[in-house]
N, C-alpha and C positions, 0 to 999 in steps of 0.2 A: 603263437603259443596256444595250442589247442590239443584236444585228445579225442580219438575215435576208438570205438570198440566194435569188434566183429559181430557180437551178439546184438548190437544196436545200430544197424546200418544206416538208419535215418536220423541219428542223433550225433551232435558234436558238442563237446564240453569246452567252454571258454571261461577262463578266470574272470570274475566280475571286475577286478581291479584294472583290467586292460580296456574296459569299455568306457568311452567318453560320454555317451548319452544313456546312462544307467536308468534314468527315469522312464525311458521309452520301453523298457523291458520289465514286464510284470512276472512275478513268480507263478508257477503252476501248482506247487505243493511245498510242504515243509517236511524235510527229512530229519531223521534221528530225533523225532518228537519226544521220545522217552528220555533223552539227554538234556532237554531244555531245563534251565533253572526254574525253581518254583516261582520266582518273581516275574517271569516272562509270560505274558498273556496276549496271545495273538488271536483276535476274533475277526478274522477276515474271510471265513468260510472256505478256505482252501483245504484240500485233503491233507492229512497228516499221516506219516508213515514212520515206523520205528527203525526201518532200515535205511540204506543209502539211496540216493537218487538213482543210481545205476540199477540197484535191486528193484526199485519201484518201476522204473521204465521197462526193465527186462520182464517183470511180472505182467505188465500191461500188454505185452506182446503175446502172452498165453491167454487162452480163453477162460472166462469166468474168474478173473482175479482182480484185485484192487487193493486199496489201502488196508493196512492191518489195524488202523485206528483212525477214528474220525472225531 
C-alpha cells in the first residue's frame, strides 16, 4: 500500500499506520499548518507549510522555493 506521483519521481508515500517501527522515522515538515487547532503547539523547529506535503515537495524541486510559513 503506497503511492507514487510522476512529478515526484524520487518520492514514495506510505501510510504511517502500516509501519511497525514508526519511532525510526522522523518527520521532515508539518503540512496544512494553517489548519492546526489553536491548542496544538509544536516547537520542534521543523518547517511548516500551509499546503499539502505533495505541494511542498513539488515546490522543493523548483529553484528558489520553500515553506510558505515558518
